[in-house]
NULORO-790320 format. One record per residue (C-alpha): residue in three letters; y negated, z, x. Coordinates in Angstrom, 3 decimals, always signed. Last residue first. Layout:
% NULORO-790320
<ALA; <Y; Z; X>>
...
***
This chain:
% NULORO-790320
<UNK; <-93.189; -217.206; -107.601>>
<UNK; <-93.907; -219.884; -104.663>>
<UNK; <-96.099; -219.198; -101.605>>
<UNK; <-99.159; -221.110; -100.563>>
<UNK; <-98.848; -222.106; -96.213>>
<UNK; <-99.854; -225.535; -96.252>>
<UNK; <-97.067; -226.788; -96.275>>
<UNK; <-96.254; -224.784; -99.881>>
<UNK; <-98.991; -226.401; -101.086>>
<UNK; <-97.404; -229.530; -100.120>>
<UNK; <-94.436; -228.541; -102.091>>
<UNK; <-96.158; -227.709; -105.342>>
<UNK; <-98.272; -231.180; -104.920>>
<UNK; <-94.920; -233.142; -104.878>>
<UNK; <-93.149; -231.318; -107.526>>
<UNK; <-96.681; -231.726; -109.848>>
<UNK; <-96.651; -235.548; -109.003>>
<UNK; <-92.683; -235.413; -110.084>>
<UNK; <-93.593; -234.751; -113.080>>
<UNK; <-96.294; -236.684; -113.497>>
<UNK; <-93.700; -240.010; -112.810>>
<UNK; <-91.338; -238.779; -114.842>>
<UNK; <-93.973; -238.634; -117.721>>
<UNK; <-92.892; -235.753; -120.750>>
<UNK; <-95.615; -233.854; -119.047>>
<UNK; <-96.084; -230.859; -121.589>>
<UNK; <-99.839; -230.426; -122.099>>
<UNK; <-99.742; -231.524; -125.317>>
<UNK; <-97.245; -229.218; -126.607>>
<UNK; <-99.814; -226.502; -126.820>>
<UNK; <-99.090; -224.924; -130.139>>
<UNK; <-98.838; -221.222; -128.808>>
<UNK; <-94.808; -221.184; -129.092>>
<UNK; <-94.232; -224.899; -128.164>>
<UNK; <-96.501; -224.187; -124.553>>
<UNK; <-93.742; -220.624; -124.453>>
<UNK; <-90.686; -223.162; -125.133>>
<UNK; <-91.517; -225.874; -122.846>>
<UNK; <-92.395; -223.421; -119.907>>
<UNK; <-88.756; -222.018; -120.415>>
<UNK; <-87.276; -225.259; -120.777>>
<UNK; <-88.757; -226.524; -117.483>>
<UNK; <-88.158; -223.774; -115.558>>
<UNK; <-91.331; -222.024; -114.834>>
<UNK; <-93.271; -221.991; -111.298>>
<UNK; <-96.062; -219.744; -110.115>>
<UNK; <-98.393; -220.856; -107.628>>
<UNK; <-99.825; -219.415; -104.371>>
<UNK; <-102.526; -218.966; -102.096>>
<UNK; <-103.600; -216.095; -99.020>>
<UNK; <-107.083; -215.535; -98.586>>
<UNK; <-107.867; -212.841; -95.864>>
<UNK; <-106.603; -215.124; -92.616>>
<UNK; <-109.134; -217.869; -93.673>>
<UNK; <-111.968; -215.574; -93.016>>
<UNK; <-113.575; -215.325; -96.742>>
<UNK; <-117.409; -216.326; -96.973>>
<UNK; <-116.465; -219.844; -94.881>>
<UNK; <-114.936; -221.269; -97.745>>
<UNK; <-118.800; -220.818; -99.942>>
<UNK; <-119.830; -224.529; -99.818>>
<UNK; <-116.100; -225.906; -100.934>>
<UNK; <-114.078; -227.870; -97.694>>
<UNK; <-111.298; -225.152; -97.434>>
<UNK; <-110.635; -225.123; -101.082>>
<UNK; <-108.945; -228.804; -101.271>>
<UNK; <-106.379; -227.453; -98.720>>
<UNK; <-105.382; -224.457; -100.858>>
<UNK; <-105.137; -225.759; -103.794>>
<UNK; <-107.935; -225.905; -106.461>>
<UNK; <-107.524; -223.846; -109.441>>
<UNK; <-105.430; -223.879; -112.426>>
<UNK; <-105.428; -220.342; -113.136>>
<UNK; <-104.680; -216.625; -111.243>>
<UNK; <-107.523; -215.056; -109.512>>
<UNK; <-106.681; -212.255; -107.278>>
<UNK; <-109.471; -210.007; -105.540>>
<UNK; <-109.526; -206.902; -103.562>>
<UNK; <-111.518; -204.183; -104.019>>
<UNK; <-113.969; -201.755; -101.772>>
<UNK; <-116.272; -202.031; -105.175>>
<UNK; <-119.450; -203.604; -103.836>>
<UNK; <-118.638; -205.453; -100.979>>
<UNK; <-114.612; -206.508; -102.338>>
<UNK; <-116.476; -207.350; -105.424>>
<UNK; <-119.183; -209.615; -104.141>>
<UNK; <-116.802; -211.307; -101.905>>
<UNK; <-114.425; -211.906; -104.480>>
<UNK; <-117.528; -213.179; -106.440>>
<UNK; <-118.324; -215.720; -103.751>>
<UNK; <-114.979; -217.251; -103.765>>
<UNK; <-114.866; -217.454; -107.795>>
<UNK; <-117.794; -219.242; -107.280>>
<UNK; <-116.523; -221.609; -105.196>>
<UNK; <-113.544; -221.976; -107.450>>
<UNK; <-115.277; -222.479; -110.902>>
<UNK; <-117.937; -225.285; -108.726>>
<UNK; <-114.452; -227.052; -107.600>>
<UNK; <-112.499; -226.848; -110.749>>
<UNK; <-115.677; -228.130; -112.943>>
<UNK; <-116.018; -230.883; -110.921>>
<UNK; <-112.546; -231.856; -111.473>>
<UNK; <-112.747; -231.258; -115.050>>
<UNK; <-116.092; -233.808; -115.305>>
<UNK; <-114.112; -236.171; -113.275>>
<UNK; <-111.205; -236.098; -116.142>>
<UNK; <-107.667; -234.841; -116.054>>
<UNK; <-108.689; -232.694; -119.364>>
<UNK; <-110.924; -232.850; -121.901>>
<UNK; <-112.031; -229.668; -123.061>>
<UNK; <-114.364; -228.885; -120.143>>
<UNK; <-113.980; -225.319; -119.038>>
<UNK; <-117.211; -222.947; -118.942>>
<UNK; <-119.207; -222.017; -116.019>>
<UNK; <-119.221; -218.361; -114.771>>
<UNK; <-115.476; -217.673; -114.601>>
<UNK; <-113.049; -216.552; -117.467>>
<UNK; <-110.905; -219.752; -116.933>>
<UNK; <-109.981; -218.745; -113.316>>
<UNK; <-108.566; -215.770; -115.024>>
<UNK; <-109.085; -212.441; -113.297>>
<UNK; <-107.041; -209.751; -111.429>>
<UNK; <-108.884; -206.674; -109.388>>
<UNK; <-106.949; -204.975; -106.795>>
<UNK; <-106.921; -201.773; -104.667>>
<UNK; <-104.522; -199.347; -106.914>>
<UNK; <-102.711; -202.147; -109.023>>
<UNK; <-103.784; -201.664; -113.009>>
<UNK; <-101.292; -201.887; -115.394>>
<UNK; <-102.902; -202.920; -118.609>>
<UNK; <-105.184; -205.085; -116.742>>
<UNK; <-102.586; -206.391; -114.844>>
<UNK; <-100.812; -207.116; -117.412>>
<UNK; <-103.415; -209.300; -118.994>>
<UNK; <-103.980; -210.958; -115.770>>
<UNK; <-100.359; -211.716; -115.209>>
<UNK; <-99.803; -213.039; -119.249>>
<UNK; <-102.531; -215.166; -117.932>>
<UNK; <-100.536; -217.026; -115.233>>
<UNK; <-97.355; -217.174; -116.795>>
<UNK; <-96.077; -220.697; -116.075>>
<UNK; <-96.621; -222.104; -119.451>>
<UNK; <-99.923; -224.596; -118.151>>
<UNK; <-99.129; -225.784; -114.784>>
<UNK; <-99.380; -223.450; -111.825>>
<UNK; <-102.417; -221.760; -109.027>>
<UNK; <-102.223; -218.296; -107.738>>
<UNK; <-105.639; -217.606; -105.994>>
<UNK; <-105.235; -214.405; -103.464>>
<UNK; <-108.132; -212.321; -101.692>>
<UNK; <-107.652; -209.649; -98.973>>
<UNK; <-110.025; -207.768; -97.203>>
***
């Protein structure tokens, strides 16, 4: 059993990949959108409520990955703004999947490409104009790599 969580900022292509694999299935894999899980995403970004939602949603997807593998024999890849690997290890359901069978990665996009995508869909408010916030995302991505996640 192999499972993956692919993270990334808005506009890096996570939802596009979910749609792509829905239209072009990859044998042995199911691709799911983190936002389409059991719990509805809160509208307020960066709040305590959103953090709680991410934890509950990620924990549910761990359980769902085990269920899908048991019932369908499929591996699961969840794409979305999920938890980073070092935070997910503390979830109640983390023990359900052996550590060597769960993989974490993150998508990146050139800033100009990301800006164009977000502007195209009317989500300019998701752009991090603040240099300190941009640096924060760079540091998170670097830590994610140190923790074993793959950059795509």
